[in-house]
N, C-alpha and C positions, 0 to 999 in steps of 0.2 A: 585498647587492641584493634575495635575497628579500624582505628586510622592507620596504624601500623599496616594493617592489613590491607588499605587503597594502597598505599604510599607502596606496599610491597607488588600490587598488582601491575601486567604492563601498561593495561589502559593509566593507569592513574600518575606514571613517570613518564608517558608519552606527552601527557598533556603537562608534566610539569615540566617537560622540556622538550618542548616542539622541537629544537632548533639547536638538536646535539653537535657539539666543534666536534671540526675533519680530526680526523685520523690519519696521522702520518706509514704509510704502509713505508718500510725501509724498503732499500733495493738488495735482492740475492747478492749474496757472496759470489767472488767469480768463482768459477768453478777450479776446481783442485787441476794441480801439477800433473800430467800424465806422464807415466816414464815409461814408455814401449818395452824397454826393456826387464822392465820385474817380472818375475815368474808368477803365474797365477797360484795362490791356494786349491793345492790340492788334492792338502789331507782328508780322507776319509771319515764319517761318522763310525763311533763303536758301533760293530759287529753286536752288540749287547743293547746297542738300545734303538737300533732300529730299527722303523714300522714299518716296511717294507722292502720283503723278499728280495735277495741278490740273487734266486733263481730256482725254478723249479723244483717244487717237491716231491721227489722222488717216488712211484709208486709203493714201494714197499714200505714207505711209511708214511702214504696218505690214508690207509684205514688207520694209525694211532689219530690223524688228527680229525679223524669222526667219529674216532670214539672220547675223546674230551670236546669236542661242539656234538654231540647229541646227551654229554651229561652236562653242559652248560646251558642247554636246552630244557631240559628234564629242572635243572634252577629257573631257569627266565616261569618255567610254565606253571611249577608249584603254588599261583597265587590263581593259575586257573586259564591265565591271561597270557602271551605271548608277547610280548613289550618292553623286552632285553631291560628289563628291571624285574631284580630279586627283593622281592620284599617282604621287611622282618616285621611283621605287626603293623602296627598303625604308624611306628617310627620312623620318620623318613631319614634322618639321621643315619640310625643303622641302614636300610636300604639303600643309601647311596654308596655306604662304607664295602656291603654286597654287589652290589653292582659293580661299584672300578674293581675290586679286588677280582672277583669270580667270571668276567665276563668282560671284560678289557685289561685287564691286566693280565688273566690269565691268555689272551689272545696274543697281545707283546711278546710273552713266553713263549708262545708257538712258534711267531716267527723268528723269536731270539736261539730257539736252539737250532734251527734251521742255515741261521747265517753264521753262527756261530765260526771261530779257523777249527782247522781240525786239529792243528800241532802235533805235526806227524806222523799221527795215525793212519794207517792205510787204511784201503776205503773198508774194508767189510769187518775194520774194528770201529773201524768210524763210524759206519750204520747202528750197529751193534749199540756205541755207545749215546747214538741220538735216539736211537727205540726209546734205551733204559731213561735219557731224559724224557722223552715223551711219558710214557708209563708211568713216571715221576709224576707227570701233572693230571694225568689218569687217575692217579689215586687218590691227588687232590681232591678233587671235583667228585667223585665217587663216596669219599670219606663225606660232604657237606650233606651230600643228598640222601644215603643212607643214617643221615645224624636227627634222630628224633627232638632233641633241644638242643638245635645250633648254637653258639655265643659269635656274634660278630667282630666281637674283639680277636679272639681268636682265628677266626681265620684269615683276617684282616693282617695278623700278626705270621703267619700262618704262608701267607701268599706271598709276602716281603720276602719273610726267610727262602721260601721256592728258590727266591731269581739271584739273592747270594749262595745259596748252593749249587745250584745250573753251573753261575757260572764260578764258582769255586774247584766246584770236577770236571768241569772244561778242565782248568790250565791244570791241573792235580795238585789241589792246593785243598783239598779235602780237610784232611786232620787240620791243618791251622785256622780253617773256617769252625769244627765243628769244637775247640780249643775256644774260642770264641767266645762259641754261640751254643754252652753248651747246657741246652731247652729242651724243656718238649716240643718244639716248632723245629727243630733240628732230629729230633727222634723220632717223631713222626714222615716227615720228609724223608728222611734215611733211611726208613724202611727197601726204597726199592734204591737207593742211589750208592747203598752202602752194600749192595750184595757182591762186591767183590774188593770191599775192603774190609777186612776181617778185625783190621789193627783200629778203622777209626769207628767202627762196630760197638768194640768191644771196649773201646774209651766212651765215646754212649750212652751206655747204658751201664758201665761201673761207673762212671761221675754220679749221674742219677742216682741210679743205687743206693749213691751212699748218702745223698741228699737227700732227697724221696722215696725211704725204703718200700713206705706205702701204697702210694703209686706204685714204685715197678713190679712188686713182686703182684700188684693184679697181672700184669700182660707176663705172669711167669709166663703164658704160651711158647711168645715168642723168640724164648732167649735158655729156657728149659737143657738142649742138650746145650750147650755152650758151657764153656771151662768157671769164667764168669760166674754162672747161677747160683753157686754156693758161698759167696761171698754176699749175694743180695739175699737172700735166701737167713742169713747170719743176720743180717741188719733186719729185717722185715721179723721175723720168732721175736726180737727184742719189744719189739712194739706192737704187734700182734702177732700173739702164738694163734689164733684161732684161724687165721688165713693159712697158716703155716699147718695144722690139724687138718684141715680141709685138702688141703692137696693131699697132703699122707693117705688121709682116707679114701680118694679120690679110686673111681673106678680105670681114671686114663693112665696110662701104665709112664708114661711120657712125663706126666705131673709130678705124679709116684715117686719113679725112678728119682729125680732130681732132690728133692728132698731129704731119701735113703743116702742118698752120697754122699751130703752132708757133714762135715764135722765139726762138727760147733755142741756142748754139752746141753742146751735148752731146747735141740732139735731131733739129737737123738732121746732125748727122756721123752720126746712125743711121739718120736718115730716109734718109742719103745710100747707103748700104749696103743698105737695102732696094732700093733705086730701080737703083743703078746692078751691084751685084755679082751675076755669074754663079752663085753656091749662096749666097747670104747666110747661114743657120745656120752655116757654116762660115769666115764673115768676118765674124759677128760677136765672138767671141772676139777679134779684134784692133780691137777700138773702141778704144783707148788709141791704136794707128799711126795710124788717120784723123783722131783727134779731136785729137794731138796735130798732126799735117802730119806724121807722123815716115815713111808708107807712103801711096802712090793705092791707092784700092779694085782697079784693076788688080792692082795688084804684087800684094797680101793673093789676089786669085782666081788669080795665079800660084802662088803658095805652096800654095794649096789643092790644087792639080791635082797634087802630088807627096807621093802618103804618106807618106812620107820627110821633104820641108823643111816640111811641115804639123807634124810630129809635133816634129821639130828647133826649127821656130820656137814653138810653145806651152809647147815647155820654155824657148826667151827667154825669153816674157814674166814667165812661172814664176819663173823665177828675179829676173829684174826684181823682183818683188812687188807689179808693175801691181794697183793697187786697183781699178780703173771695174769688170772685169766678174768680180772673182778667181772669185764662185764660178761660171762657166761656164767657166771656159778651165780651172778642175781637171777641172769633168766631164769635159769633153773630152778631155781627157790621161786621168782614169780610161777612158773611154771607147775611146780609141786603144789603149790601152797593152795592154787587153785581148783591142781585137777585131782590130787590128791587128796583131801582133803576138808575145801569149801563147798565144792560143787557136793560133797556126799553130804556132808552138815545141812545143808540147803536143800537137797533132793526128800530128805528124811525130817520137813520138817515136823511134820505129823505126828514120828515116832514117839515115843518116849522117853527120858531123855537117854537112859542108861543105853538102850539100843544107839541115839542119833548121834554120841559125844563117843560110841566106843572104840571110832575110827581114831582117838586126839589123847584114847590115855596112857598110851608110854610114853606123852613128847611130853619134856620139860616145858620151865616158863618160858622161857629166850626162846624154842621154836612156835610155841603157842602167841609169843608175840610179833614174829613172823612171819607168820602163820593169817594173823587178823590181818598185818598192816601189811604185810604182798597183795593179801585177797580182797585189798578195799573194794574193789571196784564190782566186785560181784557179793558178796559177806553180805548174808539176811540180817536181819535187827536179832534176831531171834540164835543167831548161829554165833554172831560175835558177840551177844549177852551169856550163853553159853560158856562159851572159847573161856572168854574172861573172867570168869568166876572159876573157872579151873584154874588158871593162870596164876589169881591172887593164892586160891588153895596154896600151887605144888611153889612159889617162891618162897614162901613164906621159913623158914621166921626171917626173911629177906623183905628187905623194908622197898618200896616202889622206885626209891634213890636209888636206893644199890644196884636194885633191877638194869635201871639206864646203867650206871656205871660199870656192870659187868658188859653191857653194851656199845657200850664206847657214846653215850646215850645217840647210836642211830637210830632213826628217822623216828623222835622222840617226839617233834613239833607235828609227825604227820599222826603219831600214837594218844596223843595230847587233845586231840583236833577231833580225833575219831572220837576217843572218850566222853567231849563232848557234847559231840553230836549223836551221843548213843546213854547219854544223862546218865554215864559212868564217873566222870570226871573227879565226883567230891569222894567217891568209893575206893578214887584209886590215890589221890592224895591224903586219904582218910590211914594210910598205911605208914606216913612218916609224920614223925615229929615236927611240929613247929618251922621250927631253922629252917631242914631241909623241905620243906612243903614251899616255903618264901625261895627257896635258893630255885628249885625244880622252875618253878614259876614265872620266876625272873631270869631263869635263860632262854624259856619259851618266847619272850619278848627280846631279848638280847641279841646285838650281833646282826639283826637284818639290814645293814647295810653297808654292809661288807661282799666284798665275793662282785666280778660281772654286774652290768647295769642289768643284763634280762638273767638276772639268776632269779627269780621270784621266790621260785617253791614253799621258802619255809615262813616265807612273811605271805605269803594267799595262805599257806595253811593255818597263820595266826589269825586272820582277816575270817573266813571259814570258822573257827572257834567262836568270834566274837558271840557269832550271830546262832549260837548253842546254849550260853554258859547265861545258867538260870540265878545263881548265886550273887546276889548284889553285891555281898560284900568281897567276894572274885572278882566280878566284873570291876569294884570303882578299884580292885589294887591295878589292876589289868591298866586298863586309863590310867590311873596313875604314874607307872613305869612305860608307858610309853609317851607322857607329856616328859618324864625325868632325860628318854632316848633323845628324843628332838633335842632336847640342848646340849647334852652329849654327841651329837652328829653337828651342830650348829659349831661350836668350842670345836671340833674336828675337821669339819671345812666339807663336810661330808656329803656332797650332791645327795647320792643317792638314798643314804641315811632318813637328811631332811625330808626329801621327799616319799621317802614309805612311811615315818613316823606320824610327817602331817597327815595320810593319807589315812591311814589307821586311829589317828586322833577324830578324825570323820568320821570314820565309819562307826565306828561306838558311838557317837552322837547320834549319828542320820540312821543306826538301826532302832535309836528307840524310839524318832520322833516319824519310820516311814511305813508303818502301818496304817496312816490314811493319807488318803492323796493331799491335803494340803505338805505337812511332812516328808512325803518324796517328793514332792517338790521343792521344797528346801534343800532335803540331801543331793538331790541329782542339780542345784541351781551352786550348794560350794562345793560339788569334786565336777563341776562342768563338764557335766554331759548332759547328753541328749534323756529326758523324764527314763525314771528308772522303772517305773511302775505301772508306765501304758505305751502304747504300741502306737500312734495315728493312722486311722484307715487309710487314710492315703501315701502313707510309707509303705501299705502293704500290696497298691492295687498300681499296675502298670499305663503304658503311655494309654489304652485303649479301655483304661474301668474295668481290666477285667485283674484279678487276684488268682495269682498260681502257686498250685502244693507240690511238692512232693514227696512220698514217703517210701520208704526201704522196708522190703520184705526178706529173710531171709531163707533157704530151702531144708531147713531142719526143721520134728514135728514141729514143735512150739510154734514155726516163724511160720507153716501151712494152716495152724490153726487158729492163732493173731489173722492171719489175712481173708480166713473165710468168716472170721467172725466181725472182723473191721468192713468187709465189704458185704456184711449179711445189717448191716445197721442201717446203710445209705440204700438199698433197693427196699426196705421195708416204710422208705421217710419220700413222702410225696414230691418232698422238696426237691430231690436228687435224679437226675437219669444216670446210669450206668454203663457202659462200651465197654466191651472186652477188647483186648487185639488181641498181636502174639506173642507180644512177652509184656504184656503191662495193662495195666486198666484206665480207663480217664471214668472219673468221676465229675459232672460237671450239673452247678445249679441249676432248675429250671424258676425259678419263685424268686424274687429278692434281688439282692448283686450276683455279678457275676463271679462266680467261683471255680474253677475249676484244679480239679485235683489226678495228678499223676500215678499210678501202685504200679510197681512193678510188680511181675508176678514169684509166686517164693518156688520156684522150679527146682527138681533135687540140687543139690553142691555136687561141683559149681560152676552150673550152670545159672544159682541163682545172681550172679556176679554177672555175667553174659548178662541175663538179664536187664540188669543197673545200667549199662557203658550204654547195652542200645537205647535206651529211654532214654541217658543224659543226652547223647549224640541226635536224636528225632530232637530236642528245646533245645538244643542248642543249635542246629538246622531249621527247625522252626523259628529261632529268634526267641524260645520263651526261657525266660531266667525267675522261675520258682521265690516270691521272699518269704516261704515258709517250708522249715524242711522236716521231717519226722521221720526219727530211727525205731522201726519195730521190728527189736532182736536182741541176744546178747550182748555183754558187754563186749567179747572178744570179734562180735562184729561188727562193734563202734569205730573204726580206720579207717576199715571199709567205704562207711558211711562223710564221717570226715572229711576224707580226702575228696567226696564229688561237693565240699561245701563252695561258695562263690560269694564274695563281695556283696551281689544284691537282698542275701540271706537275711532278714528280719525278726523271723522266730525258730528256731531251733527246739525242737521236744523228743532230748536224750532216749527218757524212760530207763534209762540208766546211770551209775555212777559218774558223777561231773569233777572229779579227781583236779588236781592242778593240770594235769597236761595233756587231759581229754579240752579242758576248761583253755589253756592256751591256744593249742590246737583249732579250737573252735574263732576262735578271734582271730585266727593269724589269716585263715579264710574269710571272716565272714564278722568285721569285728565292730559291727552296729548292729551283732546281733543280740537277745532277749535268747538266755538262755532256760530250761524246764530241765533239771534230771532230779534223779532219786538215788539217795544213799544205798539202793540196794538195787537190785535187778527189778524192772519196769514191772508193773500188773494190767493186766485188760481190766480190771474193776474198774481200774483207775487211770487209766491210759483213755479208754473211752469215749466215757461220758467228759473228760475233761478236755479230747478232740470235739467234742461235739458240741461241748459249752465255746468250744472259740468260733467251732463253724453258727452258731446262730447269730454272735455279732456280726460275723463279718456277713452272711448274707440281708442282714437290717443296715448294712455300711458303719456300723461301730465300731471305734474306738476297742482296740485288744483291752480291758483295766485290770491286770492282776490282782487287785486287792480285789476289787467288787467281784472277779471271777473266782477267787479265792475262797473266798467266805463265802457266796451260791452254792460251790462244791462241799466245802464242811457244813452248809445244812443241809444238802445230800443225802452226805454218809454219815449222821450224824447218828439213825438210827441205823445203825450198820455196824457197829464196828471193829467185826475183822475187817474191812474195806477202810475205816476211820483209819484204825495200827496200819495199813501198807501208805495212807494218801499219807499220813505226817511224815512221812519218811520224805516224800517229794519236795522238793526248795523252787518256788515261785523266784522268778528272776529280780523281781523287791529284793528278796533277801539272799540271793547267791554274791555272798562278799566275796569271795573268791571271784567271781570273771569282777561283779565293779571295781573291785581293786584293780584288776589285771587292767581292766579298761581307763581308768583312769590315770593308773600311773604311766602306762603307753600316751594316752594324751598328754603329759606333761613332758613325757621323753622325747614326743616327736618334735626332728628339726624342724623351726621356725621356716618359713618359704621366703626363698632371699626376696 
């Protein structure tokens, strides 16, 4: 290599060839014969491609050019610098795309609009046409500047489309262009250019309305008065009756009238509900009953007037698997399960059973099943146990497998997982004969490799159940079935199946040994994951050796009480200094390692979320990226907290249920996070000692070892049975098999780097 380098250096070449061979310089060719009589090429460049103005811009149009220029300056200044570059994050390719499109190409189109031929238009008509073209260009720039989440490819295509559309409009070929480019770019650019072309406008709306009804129905305000609105409303009603209901029930007369005028049986059924029902939102989940003539609006109103009857009938249409408004009635079931029953059962946890469970006295077994399943995020252990007991009583003489059959096995894996978690699985299986017991558990394990690659809810339910099953015979049976299903997936060449079942097998084995550090290390290595039992201190501190935490509080009474109690633990501790700000509190360590905690004030709702947003903005602007995030609030507040997670977060303490959707959302935002969650709503008596134990480790600069911490907390709570009962519902990261499964699965499915 050294020799080659020397040979290719200029100095060595000069030494090897000190006397280069003479180079012959060819004689220049004789000048071509010039014909003095040949005409010069007088072809003018296309006015659509010229880069200079052929004549000055009239005063009347200069204003529109200024408006476009101002929008360009705004796009340029969005990053705080006037440098004629439209930046898109740190992506140089997209930055170049936007800069070229929104600055240079828009400049070129401004020149094109002034240069393009009048094509027989008189001065007045021609001026109006050019102003319309400039206004379309201005709207494009405004569209970008008002877009909170601009997509560079979209705007690149929009700019390219605008050039062709301006040219077509000038040459009276707008319909031809629109037919050849019936897409969202033509629609968006045509908002101005089609003003005096109703036939072209009708064509683009109806064409896209048929191809993309859900996208177009959201733009109903644009075309509600047009005759073609009904056709788009009919198409959209089949896919999303909910959107049509929202328009029909709105206070906007324009939108309401458009729906009311549409002739279509389904739309008419929706209109009937909004017109005649006493409570349209409560009646809407029963749209299929109205549409198919099974019930009248008055009958639905009678059902909705009684909470128990309403819940039972929501369960009825869920079991019937009505597809018309599935999203709506499922959402309503979840809401009613939590607000109508679970929270009431939880609030009465100290009352006698006959008082506490009175609210579910009239519900049959099927309704109790859905109450538990849809209340999983908040239901207390004692609430679940009491409801489960009543479900078994009311389903008799029906057996467990027959109950599941009557429900079409809907959510049965979730229910089995919950039974395993609350130690009632053996009781449920005992209601069946041996053959059906085996069949149910085989079904629990089977078919997990089907469906889309990212459809993991059933597999996560199985993984979570593994962590709770104490019956050795059942555990051995399930492990055997996992191996059989892996072999079947191998024969079927199901990639997803092989990955799912191989991971479940490893989780089964790892769960047995992960109670000690050496076993957890083995389990982590098998799953090809970082340690599942500890978070190294180095992963939590930033480049300045500071550990940052963010704690989310909410403005209800529980949130305010939690905040006061949380702050008091630091005010009494000389190792910490508490500083109050307008919207948040800063808690900084005064001894040991530098740890800084930010907690938003639990202002009265909805100001609590505003305080969180202001704190988050302050942290972002200050370059502070917390690695620990703690949720202190009910589970219905949880989505707000989770949406603020970042990839920097390594520890997430939820304090409330970590069901599949919550786990997946956490790991979407923070893929390396260790998650602590509870099977029920978190309690202060557990949360605060746990957080204190973690902070003591941080002050000492020690790794967060979950196995050791859990043992210390067990010793701390062992003489307090009431607290120990609550602590048993908390799932430490090394036992959170659902989260571990998602991490391992995503790691395997991650595309390889090119």
